[in-house]
N, C-alpha and C positions, 0 to 999 in steps of 0.2 A: 196807756192802755192799748192793747193790741186789737186791731181792727178785724172784723169778720171778713171772709174771703170776698174778693171783688172779681167781677168779670170784665175781661179786657178783650177787645177785638182787634187783631192785626190784619191789615189789608196791605199785602205785599207779595209780588210775584216771586220772591226767593223762597223756594220750598225748604231749602236747607236752614236758613235763618228762622223760619217759622218753627221747625222742629226743635231747634236748639233753644229758642225762647220759650216755648211751651213747657219743656222740661225744667229749664232754669226758674221760671216764674213760679212754679209749684212750691219751691222752697220758701217763698215769701207770702204764701196764702193768696196767690193771684192765679185765677184761672184764665188761660189764654186760648181763644179760638183763632185759628189762622185761615184766612181766605186769600187765594192767589189772585183772583180776577176782581177788578174793581166793581163791576155790576153785580157780581155775586156778593161782594162785600156789602153793597148797599141793600141787597135783599136780606142778608144775614143781619145787618144792623136793624132793619125794620122789624124782623122777627124776635131777635134776641134782646134788644135794647141794652147793650153792654153799659158798664159804668165808665169806660174810657176807651177811645180809639187810638190805635197807633197806625199811622197812615204813610205809606211810601209815596213819595213825590213822582218818581218816574215809573210808570206802568203802562201797559199796552191799552190802546183804544181810549181810555179816560186817565188823565194824569191826576195826582193827588189834589191839585187845585180844584178840578172839577168835582172830585168826590167830596172834598170839604164843603164846597158850595152846596151840593145836594143835601149833605147832612145838616148844614146850618139852616136850611129852609124850614126844618121841622124840629130841630133839637139843639140844645146848648151843651150836649155832652162834652167833656173835656177831650181834646184832640192833640196828640203829639205827632208832629210830622218828621219823617225821615228822608234824607236825600244823600246821594253820593256826589252831588254837586256842591262846590263851595261858594256859589254866587250869593253875595249878601242880599241881592234883590229877591231871590227865592224866599229867603227868611222874612223879609219885610212883606212880600205879597201874602205869604202863608199866615202871618200874624194878623194882616188887615182882614183876611177872609175869616178869621175867627179861631185860628189854631192857638192853643194854650202854650205850646212849647215846640222847640225845634231842635233836632239832634242830627249832626252830619255823620255819615257813614265814612269809614268803619267806626264802631264805638263799642265800649266795654258793656256787656249785659248788666253789670253791677250799676253802672251809671244810668242806664235806661230804668232799671227798677227803682233807683232813688227818686228819679224825676217822676215816674209813675205814682209812687206812694206820696210824694209831696203835693202833687196835683189832686190826688184823691182826697187827701186830708183837708185841702182847702175847699174842694167842691162838695164834699159830703161830710161836714163837721158833725161830730157825734157829741151827745150831751156828756158833760163831764160827770164821771161817777162820784157818788158821795165819798168824801174823804174819810178814810179810816185813820183816826189819830194814833192808835196804838196797835201794833201787830205783836202778838205773843206766841212764842214757840217754847218748847222744852229748853230751858236754860238761856234762851234769848228773848229780849224785849226791845221793840223798835218803837220809839216815840217820835212820829212824824212831825207833830206840832212843835216839839222842843228840839227837834233835829238831833237827838241823841239815841244811842243804842247801848244796851248792856248785855254782857255774856256772863252767866253765873254771877249776876249782881255786881260785876265789875264794869265800869265804863269803858267802852271801846273808843280808842282814838282814831277816828276816821276823818279823811279828807272829805270835802263836799262832794266830790265825784264818787268816792267810795261809798258814802252814805247814800247817795241817789241810786247807785247801782244796787245796793243792798235792798232798798225800798222797792225798786223796780222788780228784782227777782222774787222778793218775798210776797209782793202783792200779786204776782202771777204764779203763785205756788202750784207745782205739779204740771206746769206748762213750759215746754222747751222754748227758750228765746234764742234766736240766732244772732250773729254778730250785727247784722243790719238793724234788727229790732233795738238792740242796745244802743248802737250808734245814733239811731234817730232820736232816741230819748236823751242821751247825754250831749249831743251836739247843741242842744239848747243852752247848756252851760258853758261849752267850749267848742268853738267852730273847728279847732285843730285836732280834735279827737279822730283817730283813724283806726282801721280794722285791728291791726297788730296791738295797739294800746288797750283794746278791750281784754285781750287774753292777759296782758300785764296787770290790768286793775283787777281782774278776777282772781289771778294768782295772789295779789297782795291782800285782797279782801279775805280769801281763804286762810292765809296765814294768820290774820288777826282773829278769825273765827275758830281757829285751831283745827281746820280741815287739812287733810293731806291725801295723797293718792290712794292710801289704803282705807282711810276712814273718811268718807265724804258725808259728814253728818248734815250739812246745810246746802252746799252747792255741788251738784253732780255734773260731770261733763257727759253730754250725749254725743258720742263721736260722729263727726261729719254733720251735725245739726246745730249744736250750740250748748247752752247751759240751762239747768233746771234746779229750782229751789225745792228741796226734797223733804225738809222738816215739816211735820204736820203741826197746824195751828192748834193752840190750846182753846178749848171752848169754855 
């Protein structure tokens, strides 16, 4: 199930990094506020009460350790610490002060997003939605309980990953899921799943559903964003 938008506060004196991450995070339903000065960051934290804080270690006047100490006096909000230094002791001290994770600079924005999402899922677990045993669309029936799917009353031969992908897309009908949404779901089945393999699995699933580039009856590509299940459920 895709989570609602969460608010993230970045305290880092790198203006360019903040602008880059703010734009990138919006792709993953994460709203990022960026503050460059640590004391201003503490004021923003007190006002906005974000769901997670990303905190640079090396800043003027107050370093990340000091900011982390101040936050921990009043809050157990998840904190990810960033640093350009590779000292192992920095990581140990940060974790002892209450940081939840630690990422050295430079880093890939995708890795930071993955860590943010994993921490948010642990910190704010959502109630599991009621399981719908059967999903029905015109010509297509998905039986989640029996782990079977039929197309025009003919059983589809799907791998476990393909079936889970079909259920994920169909249960989030009319909502675009990006590769990271899909990866986060499928990695529970196979830790080796990576971004390119999502496209391959979608392509194979489309073939079995009879979809092609001209007639996208079930799965539509939303260019630059991801995939959407477009068949209307039967009532």
